[in-house]
N, C-alpha and C positions, 0 to 999 in steps of 0.2 A: 364506569364499570368497570373497565377493561380486562380481567380474564372472566371467560363466563364457564367457561369448562374448562378442564384440560383431560381432552382421549390418551389413551396410553394404547402404544400399537402394537410394543415391543418390550421385554427386562428380559433380563440375560448376563450371566456374567461377564464382567469385562477381564478380558484379556487371560481369557482362561482359568481365571476361578483364581490368581494371583497374589497375593500379598504385598502390599506394599510397605515394609516395615511398620511402625505402630500404629499408622491408617490400617492396615488389614486389608483381604478384597476390596474392590470396588464394581459397581455394578451399574450396565450401562441401562437407560431408561429411554426407549424411543416415542414420539409423540403428536400429535394435535392440535394447536393453543388454540380455542376458538374467545375471537373478542369481540366483545360491545359495548362499543365509545356511542356517549352524546354528542352528536354536532354540532348543540349549543351549548356547549361546557365552556367554559373560559379557557378552563387547560386543555380546549382541542380547538383553540381558535387560526394555532398559525396554521395548520395540515387544509393549504389549498385546492378547493371545490370536496372540500367533506362533510357542505353544507348541503350537496346536489346528491349525495351518494344515495341509492336507494336505503330504506329504512323499513323496520320492523313493525308493527302495529304498537308497539311500546317507543316507538321514535327512535331506536337505536341501530346504527351503523354496525356492520357485523362483517367478517374476514376471519382470515385463520392461518398460520403457519406453521412451517415444520420445528419440530423442535427437539434436542437432545442430551441426554445428559448423562454426566460419570458424577457414581459420588459412592462414598464409604458404603460396602454392604451393612456397619455397623453405625447407622449414623452418629451416635453417641463418641466414633472414633474419629468425625471431622472437624476439622479445623476452626470453624465458623465463617472461611471466604468463600464464595461464591464468583468465582467466574467466568464471565456472560459475554463469549466474542464473537462478533457479527459476520456471519462465512461471508469472504472476498466470491462476490460473483457466485454463490454458494458453497464455496470451497470450505471447509476446517481446516487452518491453515495454523491454528496455534500447534498444534502436535509436532511442528517441525521448527514453529518460531520459540517457544518456553523449551520444550520435553526432546527438543534435538533428533524427532525421530525421523526416519524417512519416509516422504509424501507418495502413492500411488503416482503412476505419468497420465493417468486417467483415474480421474476420481470416483470412488467403488466407497462400498460403503464400511470397511476396516477402517480402524482409527490407532497411528502406530501408537505402540506404546512409547519407543522413545527410551528415556532412561530413566524414565516414569517422574523426573521432578516433582510435577506437582502435584502428582498421590504419595509419593514419601512423606509431601510438610503437609496433607493433609484436605486438601484445595477440593471443592465442588467446581469440577467444569460444566460447564453449557453454552449449548449452541441455540438460537433463532433466527427461523429464516423470514427473510423481512423485504428482498427485492422480487419483486411483482411477476420479472421478464424472466427471471431463471426457469432453464427447462427441467423440473423436477426429475429426480431419481433417485435409487438409494446415494449417491454419491453428493449428490445436489440438491441444496435444502432454500426453500424459495415462500413467497407466499399468495395466497390467493385472494388479490384485491378486488373490493367493489368499483365498479367502471358506472361512470357516468356519459349521458349523452353525447356527445360533444365530436367538433367538425375542428378543425383546425392543420397550423402549417409547422413541421416539423423539418428535421435535418440529420441527415448519416455521415459524417464523416471520418476517412480510411485513408492511411495510409499503406500501400504494397507493400511488400516484400516478394512476393513470387506472382508471375503472372498467369493470369487468370480471366474468363469473360465474365463469368455470373460472382454475383455474390447479395449477398444475404439485409436486408434492412434493420440493420442493427449495429450495435458497437460488440465484437468477437462473438460469440454463437450463444444469444437470447430471441427470446418474445421478439418480433418484430413489432414496430408499427406498421401495418399493409398501408399500402395504397387507398384512398377512396376509388379512386377513377386510376385504370390503369392504360386511358386514354389519356388523361391527364396534358393538356398542352402548355400549361402556367409550368408546369413542373423545372426547374433548373438541372445538371450535371454541371460542374465548373472542375478544370486542374492546374494545378499549380505547381511548383517542381518542390519549394519549399515554404515555409507560413508567411514568407516577408514578401513572397510576390504575389506582382498580381492574376488572380484567377482566373483561367478564361472560361468563359463558357461556348460546354459542344453542343453543337446541333442536337435537336429535339429529338430527327431523322436517325443520328447515328445510336441511341442507345432505345431501350423501350423497360418497360415492369415486368419482365419476363424470366425465365431460366430456359437451361438445355435439361430434355429430358428426351433420352434417348440416342435418336439421332435428328433431330430436331430441337425449337424451340416455342416452347410455349406461353403463352400472357401467364404473368402470375403475380398479383398484391403483393408479395412479400419479396422480392428479389429484383435486386435489377442487372439489365445483359447490356453489353459493351461488345458488340463485333468485331469492333478491332483489335480488344484485349484492355484491362485495367495495367499501365505498365509500372515497374518495381522500381520502389521509391518515389513515383508522384502522390501528389495528396488528392484526393479527389473530395468533392460536398455534393449533394444532391438535397436539392429543399424543393418538397411534394405537398400534400394535403393527407390527415389522415383521418381515420373514423371510428379511431379505438382512444381511450381516452381512462385510463385505469386513474384510482387515486393514489398517486403516488406513494402521498405523506405515509401513508397506513403504514410503511415498513418503517415511519420513525414512533407510530402508536407503541409498534406490534415491541422494539426494543426498550419503550420506558415502560411499560405494563408488565412483562415477564418478572421484571424483577421486583416488583411489592407484592407479586402472587408468592416467587419463591420464598418468598421472606414467612409469609402468613403461616394461618393455621386452618385452612381451607382445608376441607375433608380429599379433594379433588389433588391435592399439593404435594409431587412422590418427595422433594423435601423437608417440610413442616419440620419446626423446630429445631434444626437445623445450621440455617443460615440466620446469620452476625451481623455477616456485612458483603457488601454486594459491588464487584465492578465489570464495569466494562471495557474491554480488548478492540481494539481496529486494528486492520494491516492494511497500508493502502488504498483501495475503493473506501472500505470502510474507516479506514483512520480519519478520512476526509469526512465519513459519515458523526466519525461524533464531533467532530466542531461543527458541523450542521446542526445536530440534538443541541448544543451548548447554542450555538447563534440564537436557536429558537425560542434557549429557554423549557426545555423538553423535562427537567431532571424532577416533576412533582407531577401528581396524575390526577385524574379527578377528584380524588377521597382528598388529596394532598400531603396524600405520603413520597418522600423522596425515592427517587429511582435507586440510582450509585452511590455511592459513597465516594466513588475514585473513580477516575476517564481516564483511559491510553487510547491515546492516538498515534497511533507509532505508521511514519513514511507518510501521514498524510499532507506535512509540504504545509503551505497557507493557505491552501483550496480548500473549499467546501467539495457541492457539488452538485448534479440533478437528483436531488434525492425527493423534491417539494414543490415542482409545480406540474402544470398540464402541458402531457405528452415527454414529462421526463426522462430519460437513459441512466438509471442508475451504475449504469458500467463507465460511464463515460466519461474523458478526466482532460485530455490535451484539445477538446472543442471550447471556442469560445462561447463562453454559458454562463450559469448563474453559478456555476463553481469558483468564477474567477472574478463575481462582484467582492469589495468591501465591503464588511472589514476585516483583517489580515492579522493584528495582533491582535493578544490575549487579552485584553483590556475591551477592544470591542466586541470579542468573541463573547464573554460572561457578562456582556451591558445589563440585555435582558435576564439573563440569569439569575441575576445579581439582586434585577431588581424584583423580582419574582419569590428567590429563597429559595434554600437546599440548594446553594453550588456546592458542585462536589467540591473534594480535590482534583487534578489535573495537573500529568504529565507528561508532557509532550517528546518524542523522538522521533530525531530523522537520520539520514547517511546525506551522503556526501553528495547525490544521485540528486534528491528532491532541492538542493540547491541549486544545482547546475545545471535543473532544469529553467532555474529562472522565477522562481515566487520563495523558497523557503525563505531568507533571510526576512522577507518579510512579518514573520513573526515575531520579530525579535527588534528589527531598526525599522524607522518613520524615513521615508525620502525627506522630508521637510525637518524633521525635528532629531536623525539620528538614532542611538542607541537609544532603546526603552527602558525604564524601571522596572526590573521583576514585577509580572503579578501578583498581588498576595496570592496563597494558596496552591500555585504552579511552579513548577520546573521545567526547561525545554533544553532536551540534550541534544547534541548533534553526537553521532559517532561516527567519527574521524578516521575517512581513507578506507567509506563502504558502499556498497552499492545496495540498492534499495530491497534486495534479500537476502538472507547469509551465502555467502562466499564458497566456494571448497575446493578444493583438488582430489584431481584432475583437471585444469581447468578444460573448460569448454566455451565456444565462441556462439553457441544455440541458445535460441531461448526456443522449448517448445511450444510454451503456452500462447504465441504470437505469429512466429515460424521468423521472427528477428533475428538475426546474422549479426555479431560486434567482425570488426576488422582485427581487432586482439582480441587472447581468452579475457573470459570476462573475471571480476575482482573476484581473488579466494577468499575473501576476510569474514568471520564468520562473529557476527557481533552478538548470536546467543550471548553468550554471559553481561553482556553489558544490559541485553534486556531484562534477566533472569531474574537478577539484580535493580532492576525497576519495577519489577512486579513485588519483591520481594520490601521495596523500603517503601512503595506505595502501600502497602497493607500494616505496614510499622506506624504509617505514618497517621492512620486512620484507625487505626487499634491502639495506639501507647502515645499517639505525639510525638512522636522522633520523626521530625524534619530529616526528609533526604539530603543528601551532598546540596551544593549550590548545582544551577545550573550553567550549561560550560557551550560555548558558541559561539562566531565568532565575531567578533566587536570593530567596531571605529576606532576604536577611542584606542585601543591598543593595536592598533594596524591590522590586525587577524582576520577582521573583514576587508577583499580584497575583488574587484571584477573581474570574472572571468579572463577578460584578454591579458591581464596581468599574468596570469597562471600559467595562458597557450603560450606567454613571450622565454618562459622559464624554460618548456617541451619547448621551446624553439632551439636550445639552444642541445639537443639529444639526437648526433643525428641518427638518421634517419628513418623517425618517427610522423606516421601521417598523422595533419593535426584539423582539428575540423575548423571550417569557414567560421571565426566567430559573427560573422553577417547572419548567420545560418540559428546559430545558437536558440533555441527555444525562449522564451516569453511572455509573460502576463501584458498584456494592455488594459486600460482604461474603457472600457464600454458599453454601450448602449443597449438595451434591450428594449427598449418601445415603453410606450406612456405603458403598459399595461401591469409591466414587470413586478410589481409589489401585489399585483391580482394575480401572480405565480400566472402571466401567460405571457410566452415571448415571444417578439417581433423580429422574424428573421428574413435574410442573417444580419448578423450584429452589425455594429458599428464601433467598431475599435479607433481608440484613439490614441495617446500614446504610449510608451512603455514603460511597465515601471520598473527601476533600477537591479541587479542585480549582483546578488553579493555571493561570494563563493569563500571556503576557508585559504590564507595565506600557504604557500609553499615551504619547504627544505632546502637545502641543495638536492635531495635524490626525489626530489617532486611529492614528498610527502607532506599530507596537508598538518598545518600547525595547531588549530583551535579545534576544541569539542575535545569529548574524552577519548582520545588515543589510547590502541591496546595497543600489547608489546608489538606488533606487526610492523606497529609504526614506528615505535620510539627503540625499537631492536630488530629491527629490520631483514628481511629477506629481500623483497623487491619494491618495488615503486607501487603503490594502490590508491586508484581514482576512484572518481564515482560519474563518470564519462567513458567514451567508448564511441569511435569514430563507426556508421555503417559500415558493413560490409560491399566493397564495391559489388561482387552479384546481385545484390538487392538493392542494386539502387542509391541515390542518393549523397555516396560517401562524403562531400563534406559536410554534413548532419549529423549528429551524437547520437544512436540506439537509444530508445526508451527506455531507464527504469537502467541502464546498465552501466557497471563500472569498467576497469581494463586491470591488470595485475601483470607488469614487467619484473620478472624475476629478474636479479641481480647475476652479475657472471661468476662462473665458480674459481677463478683466478684471476691476477694481473692479465698474463699472456692472450686469456679471451676477450677478455674486456678490451684490451689496448685493439687487436685485430678488429673487434668491430667497431671499434670507436666510443665506446658505452665513456663515460669518461666521472661516473658513478664506481665509486670503487667496490671492486670483488668480492665476495662470500671470505676467500682465505684474509683479506687484508681487515676485512674487520674482526671478522674470529677467528678462534687456534682453533674451532671444529667444532664438532655439532654437539661437544660436552655444554665449550666453553658458551656455544651460542643458548644452549638451553639453559643454561644458571645465569643468562642473563635477564630472557625471556622470564624464570622466575621471581628474579627483585623486581623488574614492572609489575609483574602481576601482584607480586605482594603489595608495592606502594599503592596498587587499584583498593585493594580490599582494605586499607590503609583509607581508605579516602573512601571507602563502601560505595564505589562503582560497581565491585565485583565482588560474588561473595566467597569466604573462602572454602567452603567445596569444588568451587570451581575453578581453581589453580591447575588440579590436575588437567581439564577441559581445556584450561589456557596452553598449556602447553604439551598436551598431544596434538592440540589442532597447529601449533608452532613447532612442531617436527614433521609430522605431518609436511607443512609448506616447505620448511629445510630441505627436504626430501626433494621435496616437485622442484625444489629448484637449481636444486645438483644435476637433476635427472634428465633435463635438456632446457637451454640456455637458446631467447628466439632474437636478444637485441633489445629493437622497436622494430622489429619486422613481423609479418602475420606469419604466428604460431600455423607447423605446417606444410608452410610452403619452400621455408629458407631458412629451418632450423640449425642451429650451431650446436651440435652435441659434442658435449666430453665426456670422457671415462669418468667415472668417482674418482677412484685414482687423482691424487693429485695436491685434493681439498682433507686437510687430517681429521678424522671422528669417523 
């Protein structure tokens, strides 16, 4: 059946009733989507444990999801295209990624307008809750999943950024898998200082299932307490038995079934008559989920209707995730498990969907950070066969010299999402102009048959795909820089998850084999990447921009890189300053006659990207304003390759023309 009922919980003008050009004013509709699916239907056969879930008298399994929709008040003004974002750990990220809005530090009900890009173009934009363990709130969207009666072993793995003694049994702050028995003798806690080290098993009496409450420590099935404290930089793994077993894969069905419903003429469909094309967008965690969605061949519902015409898995790398097995933790990405299994390449990912039909157009987009974490190149390079031919109906873009999320100035070293801190300032490059072009090119591909520009990414045949050690050797020539240990860089390995893995039951701990090769983009003399789509930040640079950043020493394990973050190392303002710092990279004054000269070159580079359709013409102004902000930031403080704030070399702006 799919969507059984749509329950409206709120309807109001969006953005105070502001009009967005020819699209007019928008409205916001919040609701709960009630699903009912047939566990015996072949379209649902890939969902683990669905057949064991509680059923109604009609034999259907029911669950519900949070939903939000933004659409023109006058639906006749809608563009006809719907963009559904899968909330990342419950959060709406699309307003930042596409509309360049500022997200609230603590997710709340407000949806930032940004520059209104999607609304000015008449898009309908929606979000569907899919993750069972989200702590639902006005700012976090989730799913109420059915639960089966099962007990089994699970794992929680975490790397510590600050010392503490009590840790929730979950990846980040989510609903945990509780310990079935807080006295379980067979539960084990191990510690290691890098993923390549052998784990050390801690004595069972050194820790317990408990948490600090008031002045004491009380037993609790949702927490682990280590009296000696969890140490910054250390990686801990806890294996234990749980008795909570939600049907995790129902989230995949929610993502599938919402799109055909919104295309339909159902009486309770708030978008009825306005949706002609539907697209799915996911960032990071949800980019990996969309890859999993495609791998399972879920783009056709029980009635045979296609769900999505196009899909954009953004910064998902070559991984999938824990989205469809017993005791799955949808937030996890680093723990060796289901997300590290092949196939990695586009052909393998789409094989089942091709057999079933309704294959959507797919544009995968990734940054330097996904390559540096060790897996992304496996999208398009096979360790045995080399560069893979492009898969029909797909594109694969590398946003050169960028980090996981869009950068900004002034530089910061702190990640508020997980408490991580980098040794250097985070990457400042904002790649949103590239992502906006991807969205519009995908729509033109589906609507008008206009193919997007060709894939761009590192390749072995032209020498633009190299090892990480090759790149680090280039950086080793820069005086004073602290580099990560090549032996401690993240990798993914061949993995054995036990004899029942295809039934969705994982054996812990996983047995890991040899590491897959990791390739990244080659770099120029400045250390900037050569492969992929290069914004003016790389072709007309004011600094070196990487997809890696060592962990700050105070957070432990400084020889390792910080997850998802890159670095920006601005150029010196003039030759005298760079010479004093021992910086071999030409200074700003040696590169450009001044600010106006610099911006003129940026505009020329941006126009070239527009002619290739990697950037929209309307975004030239954004590219220029971003570049100007980074030029000004580069002049204000120069730290060479030292940790910002520790020994910054400050120079007055005078002496640099412009």
